[in-house]
BALOBA-1460 file (C-alpha; in Angstrom, 3 decimals):
// residues 279
<rec num="1" residu="m" x="15.522" y="-14.326" z="-5.654"/>
<rec num="2" residu="r" x="13.776" y="-13.611" z="-2.348"/>
<rec num="3" residu="q" x="11.141" y="-10.918" z="-2.125"/>
<rec num="4" residu="n" x="12.911" y="-7.652" z="-1.284"/>
<rec num="5" residu="t" x="11.961" y="-4.732" z="0.927"/>
<rec num="6" residu="l" x="11.022" y="-2.452" z="-1.967"/>
<rec num="7" residu="a" x="8.596" y="-5.050" z="-3.278"/>
<rec num="8" residu="r" x="6.964" y="-5.244" z="0.112"/>
<rec num="9" residu="i" x="6.740" y="-1.456" z="0.342"/>
<rec num="10" residu="r" x="4.857" y="-1.591" z="-2.954"/>
<rec num="11" residu="n" x="2.557" y="-4.116" z="-1.305"/>
<rec num="12" residu="g" x="1.937" y="-1.602" z="1.458"/>
<rec num="13" residu="i" x="1.049" y="1.098" z="-1.049"/>
<rec num="14" residu="l" x="-1.240" y="-1.352" z="-2.845"/>
<rec num="15" residu="l" x="-2.966" y="-2.208" z="0.404"/>
<rec num="16" residu="l" x="-3.322" y="1.485" z="1.160"/>
<rec num="17" residu="s" x="-5.019" y="2.080" z="-2.200"/>
<rec num="18" residu="l" x="-7.394" y="-0.810" z="-1.537"/>
<rec num="19" residu="f" x="-8.251" y="0.182" z="2.015"/>
<rec num="20" residu="l" x="-8.504" y="3.942" z="1.596"/>
<rec num="21" residu="p" x="-11.743" y="4.076" z="-0.445"/>
<rec num="22" residu="l" x="-13.382" y="1.757" z="2.067"/>
<rec num="23" residu="c" x="-12.271" y="3.693" z="5.094"/>
<rec num="24" residu="l" x="-12.785" y="7.251" z="3.832"/>
<rec num="25" residu="g" x="-16.477" y="6.558" z="3.621"/>
<rec num="26" residu="n" x="-16.596" y="5.089" z="7.086"/>
<rec num="27" residu="g" x="-15.462" y="7.849" z="9.380"/>
<rec num="28" residu="l" x="-11.695" y="7.675" z="8.987"/>
<rec num="29" residu="a" x="-10.496" y="10.501" z="11.196"/>
<rec num="30" residu="g" x="-8.068" y="13.104" z="9.922"/>
<rec num="31" residu="a" x="-7.963" y="11.772" z="6.354"/>
<rec num="32" residu="k" x="-6.471" y="15.065" z="5.172"/>
<rec num="33" residu="e" x="-3.627" y="14.949" z="7.662"/>
<rec num="34" residu="k" x="-0.175" y="14.667" z="6.170"/>
<rec num="35" residu="v" x="1.852" y="11.585" z="6.973"/>
<rec num="36" residu="p" x="5.269" y="12.560" z="8.395"/>
<rec num="37" residu="v" x="7.761" y="11.154" z="5.899"/>
<rec num="38" residu="g" x="10.422" y="10.829" z="8.579"/>
<rec num="39" residu="e" x="8.168" y="8.626" z="10.687"/>
<rec num="40" residu="v" x="7.461" y="6.365" z="7.724"/>
<rec num="41" residu="v" x="11.185" y="6.007" z="6.960"/>
<rec num="42" residu="n" x="12.012" y="5.320" z="10.599"/>
<rec num="43" residu="g" x="9.163" y="2.840" z="10.779"/>
<rec num="44" residu="m" x="10.501" y="0.916" z="7.788"/>
<rec num="45" residu="k" x="13.972" y="0.960" z="9.314"/>
<rec num="46" residu="d" x="12.585" y="-0.440" z="12.564"/>
<rec num="47" residu="i" x="10.882" y="-3.237" z="10.635"/>
<rec num="48" residu="a" x="14.127" y="-4.054" z="8.820"/>
<rec num="49" residu="d" x="16.092" y="-4.061" z="12.093"/>
<rec num="50" residu="k" x="13.577" y="-6.344" z="13.789"/>
<rec num="51" residu="k" x="13.669" y="-8.683" z="10.805"/>
<rec num="52" residu="a" x="17.465" y="-8.898" z="10.932"/>
<rec num="53" residu="q" x="17.452" y="-9.654" z="14.655"/>
<rec num="54" residu="s" x="14.679" y="-12.226" z="14.321"/>
<rec num="55" residu="k" x="16.381" y="-13.916" z="11.370"/>
<rec num="56" residu="a" x="19.709" y="-14.163" z="13.196"/>
<rec num="57" residu="a" x="18.060" y="-15.815" z="16.201"/>
<rec num="58" residu="l" x="16.046" y="-18.144" z="13.969"/>
<rec num="59" residu="e" x="19.130" y="-19.200" z="11.993"/>
<rec num="60" residu="q" x="21.023" y="-19.951" z="15.162"/>
<rec num="61" residu="g" x="18.247" y="-22.227" z="16.377"/>
<rec num="62" residu="a" x="17.732" y="-23.923" z="13.015"/>
<rec num="63" residu="r" x="21.434" y="-24.704" z="12.628"/>
<rec num="64" residu="a" x="22.124" y="-25.722" z="16.239"/>
<rec num="65" residu="p" x="23.892" y="-29.108" z="16.476"/>
<rec num="66" residu="l" x="21.984" y="-32.008" z="17.961"/>
<rec num="67" residu="t" x="22.319" y="-32.475" z="21.695"/>
<rec num="68" residu="d" x="23.624" y="-35.733" z="23.143"/>
<rec num="69" residu="a" x="20.050" y="-36.873" z="23.818"/>
<rec num="70" residu="q" x="19.034" y="-36.023" z="20.262"/>
<rec num="71" residu="q" x="22.056" y="-37.865" z="18.882"/>
<rec num="72" residu="k" x="21.035" y="-40.916" z="20.874"/>
<rec num="73" residu="l" x="17.508" y="-40.714" z="19.443"/>
<rec num="74" residu="l" x="18.946" y="-40.380" z="15.944"/>
<rec num="75" residu="q" x="21.017" y="-43.529" z="16.340"/>
<rec num="76" residu="t" x="17.927" y="-45.391" z="17.493"/>
<rec num="77" residu="l" x="15.889" y="-44.169" z="14.533"/>
<rec num="78" residu="l" x="18.645" y="-45.042" z="12.044"/>
<rec num="79" residu="k" x="18.268" y="-48.699" z="12.981"/>
<rec num="80" residu="n" x="14.892" y="-48.642" z="11.254"/>
<rec num="81" residu="r" x="15.315" y="-48.907" z="7.476"/>
<rec num="82" residu="g" x="11.741" y="-47.949" z="6.572"/>
<rec num="83" residu="p" x="10.503" y="-44.750" z="4.895"/>
<rec num="84" residu="v" x="10.980" y="-41.537" z="6.853"/>
<rec num="85" residu="d" x="7.297" y="-41.144" z="7.767"/>
<rec num="86" residu="e" x="7.263" y="-44.699" z="9.126"/>
<rec num="87" residu="v" x="10.433" y="-44.135" z="11.135"/>
<rec num="88" residu="l" x="8.924" y="-40.968" z="12.583"/>
<rec num="89" residu="s" x="5.856" y="-42.991" z="13.558"/>
<rec num="90" residu="t" x="7.852" y="-45.329" z="15.772"/>
<rec num="91" residu="a" x="7.606" y="-45.140" z="19.560"/>
<rec num="92" residu="p" x="10.982" y="-43.423" z="20.202"/>
<rec num="93" residu="y" x="10.215" y="-40.444" z="17.974"/>
<rec num="94" residu="l" x="6.584" y="-40.152" z="19.089"/>
<rec num="95" residu="a" x="7.751" y="-40.059" z="22.708"/>
<rec num="96" residu="y" x="10.244" y="-37.344" z="21.789"/>
<rec num="97" residu="l" x="7.549" y="-35.456" z="19.902"/>
<rec num="98" residu="k" x="5.233" y="-35.545" z="22.917"/>
<rec num="99" residu="e" x="8.042" y="-34.156" z="25.041"/>
<rec num="100" residu="q" x="8.719" y="-31.358" z="22.537"/>
<rec num="101" residu="v" x="5.169" y="-30.271" z="21.620"/>
<rec num="102" residu="g" x="3.280" y="-31.275" z="24.751"/>
<rec num="103" residu="k" x="0.752" y="-33.535" z="23.060"/>
<rec num="104" residu="e" x="0.629" y="-37.211" z="22.137"/>
<rec num="105" residu="y" x="-0.001" y="-38.277" z="18.550"/>
<rec num="106" residu="p" x="-0.706" y="-41.868" z="17.402"/>
<rec num="107" residu="n" x="1.633" y="-41.495" z="14.420"/>
<rec num="108" residu="f" x="3.529" y="-38.886" z="12.429"/>
<rec num="109" residu="p" x="0.818" y="-38.430" z="9.745"/>
<rec num="110" residu="a" x="-1.609" y="-37.506" z="12.532"/>
<rec num="111" residu="y" x="0.760" y="-34.736" z="13.610"/>
<rec num="112" residu="l" x="0.979" y="-33.529" z="10.010"/>
<rec num="113" residu="a" x="-2.804" y="-33.485" z="9.738"/>
<rec num="114" residu="a" x="-3.033" y="-31.333" z="12.864"/>
<rec num="115" residu="m" x="-0.826" y="-28.617" z="11.358"/>
<rec num="116" residu="p" x="-0.877" y="-25.790" z="12.123"/>
<rec num="117" residu="t" x="-1.494" y="-26.848" z="15.714"/>
<rec num="118" residu="p" x="-2.756" y="-24.382" z="18.352"/>
<rec num="119" residu="k" x="0.746" y="-24.306" z="19.841"/>
<rec num="120" residu="r" x="2.255" y="-23.470" z="16.454"/>
<rec num="121" residu="k" x="-0.311" y="-20.715" z="15.930"/>
<rec num="122" residu="t" x="0.487" y="-19.270" z="19.341"/>
<rec num="123" residu="a" x="4.204" y="-19.182" z="18.552"/>
<rec num="124" residu="v" x="3.520" y="-17.278" z="15.328"/>
<rec num="125" residu="l" x="1.125" y="-14.963" z="17.145"/>
<rec num="126" residu="f" x="3.945" y="-13.909" z="19.467"/>
<rec num="127" residu="a" x="6.240" y="-13.430" z="16.463"/>
<rec num="128" residu="f" x="3.726" y="-11.009" z="14.961"/>
<rec num="129" residu="k" x="3.248" y="-9.306" z="18.315"/>
<rec num="130" residu="d" x="6.976" y="-8.605" z="18.427"/>
<rec num="131" residu="a" x="7.080" y="-7.441" z="14.816"/>
<rec num="132" residu="f" x="4.103" y="-5.064" z="14.894"/>
<rec num="133" residu="s" x="3.681" y="-1.857" z="16.865"/>
<rec num="134" residu="p" x="2.287" y="-2.135" z="20.413"/>
<rec num="135" residu="e" x="-1.116" y="-0.691" z="19.486"/>
<rec num="136" residu="t" x="-1.874" y="-3.665" z="17.222"/>
<rec num="137" residu="s" x="-4.925" y="-5.459" z="18.586"/>
<rec num="138" residu="a" x="-5.400" y="-9.183" z="19.188"/>
<rec num="139" residu="k" x="-8.011" y="-9.326" z="16.423"/>
<rec num="140" residu="e" x="-5.566" y="-7.824" z="13.958"/>
<rec num="141" residu="l" x="-2.870" y="-10.297" z="14.972"/>
<rec num="142" residu="h" x="-5.197" y="-13.258" z="14.471"/>
<rec num="143" residu="i" x="-5.906" y="-12.114" z="10.900"/>
<rec num="144" residu="f" x="-2.160" y="-11.927" z="10.247"/>
<rec num="145" residu="v" x="-1.547" y="-15.380" z="11.734"/>
<rec num="146" residu="d" x="-4.251" y="-16.938" z="9.569"/>
<rec num="147" residu="y" x="-2.780" y="-15.262" z="6.482"/>
<rec num="148" residu="y" x="0.759" y="-16.284" z="7.478"/>
<rec num="149" residu="f" x="0.047" y="-20.006" z="7.296"/>
<rec num="150" residu="k" x="-1.736" y="-19.635" z="3.970"/>
<rec num="151" residu="a" x="1.264" y="-17.691" z="2.665"/>
<rec num="152" residu="r" x="3.616" y="-20.426" z="3.889"/>
<rec num="153" residu="r" x="1.641" y="-22.987" z="1.905"/>
<rec num="154" residu="l" x="1.641" y="-20.732" z="-1.166"/>
<rec num="155" residu="i" x="5.433" y="-20.357" z="-0.980"/>
<rec num="156" residu="a" x="5.847" y="-24.121" z="-0.646"/>
<rec num="157" residu="k" x="3.706" y="-24.738" z="-3.719"/>
<rec num="158" residu="k" x="4.778" y="-21.852" z="-5.962"/>
<rec num="159" residu="g" x="8.176" y="-20.700" z="-4.713"/>
<rec num="160" residu="f" x="9.371" y="-17.479" z="-3.089"/>
<rec num="161" residu="t" x="9.014" y="-15.357" z="-6.222"/>
<rec num="162" residu="i" x="5.234" y="-15.822" z="-6.215"/>
<rec num="163" residu="l" x="5.077" y="-13.055" z="-3.596"/>
<rec num="164" residu="d" x="6.407" y="-10.561" z="-6.145"/>
<rec num="165" residu="t" x="3.826" y="-11.376" z="-8.835"/>
<rec num="166" residu="e" x="0.432" y="-10.007" z="-9.724"/>
<rec num="167" residu="a" x="-1.056" y="-13.395" z="-8.871"/>
<rec num="168" residu="a" x="-0.204" y="-12.743" z="-5.229"/>
<rec num="169" residu="a" x="-2.321" y="-9.565" z="-5.256"/>
<rec num="170" residu="e" x="-5.515" y="-11.578" z="-5.566"/>
<rec num="171" residu="f" x="-4.288" y="-13.949" z="-2.869"/>
<rec num="172" residu="r" x="-3.685" y="-11.018" z="-0.493"/>
<rec num="173" residu="s" x="-6.997" y="-9.465" z="-1.420"/>
<rec num="174" residu="i" x="-8.873" y="-12.597" z="-0.358"/>
<rec num="175" residu="y" x="-6.939" y="-13.635" z="2.724"/>
<rec num="176" residu="l" x="-5.540" y="-10.351" z="4.070"/>
<rec num="177" residu="v" x="-7.214" y="-7.284" z="2.589"/>
<rec num="178" residu="k" x="-10.829" y="-8.462" z="2.839"/>
<rec num="179" residu="p" x="-10.792" y="-9.674" z="6.474"/>
<rec num="180" residu="y" x="-8.707" y="-6.704" z="7.588"/>
<rec num="181" residu="a" x="-10.967" y="-4.214" z="5.786"/>
<rec num="182" residu="e" x="-13.987" y="-5.747" z="7.518"/>
<rec num="183" residu="l" x="-12.245" y="-5.373" z="10.872"/>
<rec num="184" residu="m" x="-11.217" y="-1.816" z="10.018"/>
<rec num="185" residu="q" x="-14.786" y="-0.829" z="9.172"/>
<rec num="186" residu="k" x="-16.108" y="-2.286" z="12.414"/>
<rec num="187" residu="e" x="-13.488" y="-1.252" z="14.936"/>
<rec num="188" residu="f" x="-11.225" y="1.455" z="13.491"/>
<rec num="189" residu="k" x="-13.643" y="4.013" z="12.087"/>
<rec num="190" residu="d" x="-12.113" y="6.886" z="14.026"/>
<rec num="191" residu="i" x="-8.471" y="6.008" z="13.527"/>
<rec num="192" residu="p" x="-6.244" y="9.030" z="12.701"/>
<rec num="193" residu="f" x="-4.955" y="8.927" z="9.149"/>
<rec num="194" residu="p" x="-1.223" y="8.881" z="10.066"/>
<rec num="195" residu="l" x="-1.813" y="5.796" z="12.224"/>
<rec num="196" residu="f" x="-3.899" y="4.256" z="9.456"/>
<rec num="197" residu="f" x="-1.074" y="4.826" z="6.972"/>
<rec num="198" residu="k" x="1.440" y="3.322" z="9.395"/>
<rec num="199" residu="k" x="-0.702" y="0.226" z="9.785"/>
<rec num="200" residu="m" x="-1.016" y="-0.189" z="6.032"/>
<rec num="201" residu="m" x="2.746" y="0.006" z="5.528"/>
<rec num="202" residu="q" x="3.323" y="-2.541" z="8.273"/>
<rec num="203" residu="i" x="0.711" y="-4.885" z="6.840"/>
<rec num="204" residu="g" x="2.261" y="-4.561" z="3.394"/>
<rec num="205" residu="v" x="5.647" y="-5.606" z="4.717"/>
<rec num="206" residu="i" x="5.428" y="-7.787" z="7.811"/>
<rec num="207" residu="p" x="3.080" y="-10.745" z="7.058"/>
<rec num="208" residu="d" x="4.780" y="-11.693" z="3.779"/>
<rec num="209" residu="n" x="8.142" y="-10.833" z="5.330"/>
<rec num="210" residu="l" x="7.751" y="-13.277" z="8.208"/>
<rec num="211" residu="a" x="6.289" y="-16.036" z="6.041"/>
<rec num="212" residu="a" x="9.141" y="-15.800" z="3.515"/>
<rec num="213" residu="m" x="11.882" y="-15.351" z="6.095"/>
<rec num="214" residu="h" x="10.801" y="-18.293" z="8.261"/>
<rec num="215" residu="t" x="10.475" y="-20.542" z="5.223"/>
<rec num="216" residu="e" x="13.852" y="-19.523" z="3.820"/>
<rec num="217" residu="v" x="15.791" y="-19.949" z="7.067"/>
<rec num="218" residu="f" x="14.583" y="-23.484" z="7.694"/>
<rec num="219" residu="q" x="14.790" y="-24.573" z="4.067"/>
<rec num="220" residu="r" x="18.455" y="-23.583" z="3.906"/>
<rec num="221" residu="a" x="19.278" y="-25.130" z="7.274"/>
<rec num="222" residu="w" x="17.619" y="-28.395" z="6.278"/>
<rec num="223" residu="r" x="19.354" y="-28.426" z="2.916"/>
<rec num="224" residu="e" x="22.706" y="-28.140" z="4.693"/>
<rec num="225" residu="r" x="21.858" y="-31.176" z="6.839"/>
<rec num="226" residu="l" x="20.782" y="-33.196" z="3.805"/>
<rec num="227" residu="e" x="23.916" y="-32.254" z="1.871"/>
<rec num="228" residu="k" x="26.125" y="-33.247" z="4.775"/>
<rec num="229" residu="h" x="24.401" y="-36.437" z="5.921"/>
<rec num="230" residu="g" x="22.394" y="-37.645" z="2.922"/>
<rec num="231" residu="a" x="18.637" y="-37.633" z="2.441"/>
<rec num="232" residu="a" x="17.582" y="-40.407" z="4.847"/>
<rec num="233" residu="e" x="19.689" y="-39.344" z="7.828"/>
<rec num="234" residu="g" x="19.397" y="-35.668" z="6.961"/>
<rec num="235" residu="l" x="15.603" y="-35.694" z="7.085"/>
<rec num="236" residu="l" x="15.661" y="-37.479" z="10.431"/>
<rec num="237" residu="r" x="18.078" y="-34.888" z="11.785"/>
<rec num="238" residu="c" x="15.743" y="-32.111" z="10.608"/>
<rec num="239" residu="a" x="12.739" y="-33.784" z="12.225"/>
<rec num="240" residu="i" x="14.654" y="-34.088" z="15.495"/>
<rec num="241" residu="a" x="16.234" y="-30.633" z="15.490"/>
<rec num="242" residu="t" x="13.121" y="-28.680" z="14.449"/>
<rec num="243" residu="p" x="10.097" y="-30.977" z="14.880"/>
<rec num="244" residu="a" x="7.272" y="-28.420" z="14.722"/>
<rec num="245" residu="e" x="8.637" y="-26.461" z="11.761"/>
<rec num="246" residu="f" x="9.595" y="-29.665" z="9.959"/>
<rec num="247" residu="a" x="6.064" y="-31.047" z="10.347"/>
<rec num="248" residu="l" x="4.481" y="-27.776" z="9.239"/>
<rec num="249" residu="m" x="6.383" y="-27.689" z="5.961"/>
<rec num="250" residu="r" x="6.082" y="-31.441" z="5.439"/>
<rec num="251" residu="s" x="2.284" y="-31.083" z="5.780"/>
<rec num="252" residu="f" x="2.227" y="-28.992" z="2.599"/>
<rec num="253" residu="f" x="3.439" y="-31.942" z="0.507"/>
<rec num="254" residu="q" x="1.736" y="-35.252" z="-0.177"/>
<rec num="255" residu="e" x="4.968" y="-37.249" z="-0.329"/>
<rec num="256" residu="t" x="8.279" y="-37.109" z="1.499"/>
<rec num="257" residu="a" x="10.132" y="-37.337" z="-1.828"/>
<rec num="258" residu="t" x="8.464" y="-34.137" z="-3.033"/>
<rec num="259" residu="f" x="9.277" y="-32.432" z="0.254"/>
<rec num="260" residu="e" x="12.903" y="-33.541" z="-0.035"/>
<rec num="261" residu="k" x="13.081" y="-32.175" z="-3.579"/>
<rec num="262" residu="w" x="11.711" y="-28.833" z="-2.366"/>
<rec num="263" residu="i" x="14.364" y="-28.644" z="0.361"/>
<rec num="264" residu="m" x="17.142" y="-29.207" z="-2.146"/>
<rec num="265" residu="e" x="15.749" y="-26.551" z="-4.497"/>
<rec num="266" residu="a" x="17.225" y="-24.005" z="-2.091"/>
<rec num="267" residu="a" x="20.641" y="-24.908" z="-3.464"/>
<rec num="268" residu="e" x="19.525" y="-24.036" z="-6.983"/>
<rec num="269" residu="g" x="18.104" y="-20.719" z="-5.796"/>
<rec num="270" residu="d" x="21.282" y="-19.833" z="-3.909"/>
<rec num="271" residu="a" x="23.447" y="-20.650" z="-6.922"/>
<rec num="272" residu="a" x="21.298" y="-18.435" z="-9.123"/>
<rec num="273" residu="e" x="21.648" y="-15.548" z="-6.666"/>
<rec num="274" residu="e" x="25.416" y="-15.987" z="-6.429"/>
<rec num="275" residu="n" x="25.832" y="-16.031" z="-10.214"/>
<rec num="276" residu="s" x="23.502" y="-13.101" z="-10.891"/>
<rec num="277" residu="p" x="25.249" y="-9.837" z="-11.907"/>
<rec num="278" residu="s" x="25.507" y="-7.151" z="-9.252"/>
<rec num="279" residu="p" x="23.266" y="-4.123" z="-9.806"/>
């Protein structure tokens, strides 16, 4: 089961309880002001709408059929019978990778080791910029981006449900709450309480939301390719269709076989959701 909106709202309230004692003693302006409930509800609705739009666009890209040029590359790569990482280290794919990501790598493992690359971080930065309110600063966004990639790794290692557990609270405390609280104390001492509350609710929802949603969309799209074309060809199709995202997730696993197993676990999760009783 994927982490739901209510769980993420609870995260926001948890973050609020953690931040408030720190900020009340550091000049938080208007701490006694009431937070307009209607604005909070509308804000959560806006977040949900943006998520739906972003997910639809992401799914379309992840499931897009290979172009003629990509099909030609695939046929070339299929002539090599070696392991996937070796095939992706051959000249045809490395040339394609350079064309796609704008940088040359000596082999595929070198690209994995570079993850997340500056270009990948920039792409996620813009995703957060679109998801958060306009007054969110660059320093705030960089904290969210750093947390995002750590959350992606956590999901890969522990599964989606880890985000709903108490274990995730300590993870957020270290990688999200602590750095953001330090920034808040330095640069947001005079922030009005309603704006502070709004920020806390956004932080409780959006970082985990994006990390889980991006992971889920690509995992399901890749699983569909593997089910249709088999593991060997399916993985090559994934690496061609979504090279940067494929390399990011592959970098979280030591072996391709383990990565492949993780991709196919999406099928088990979907079946469990379909068979679960309706509330």
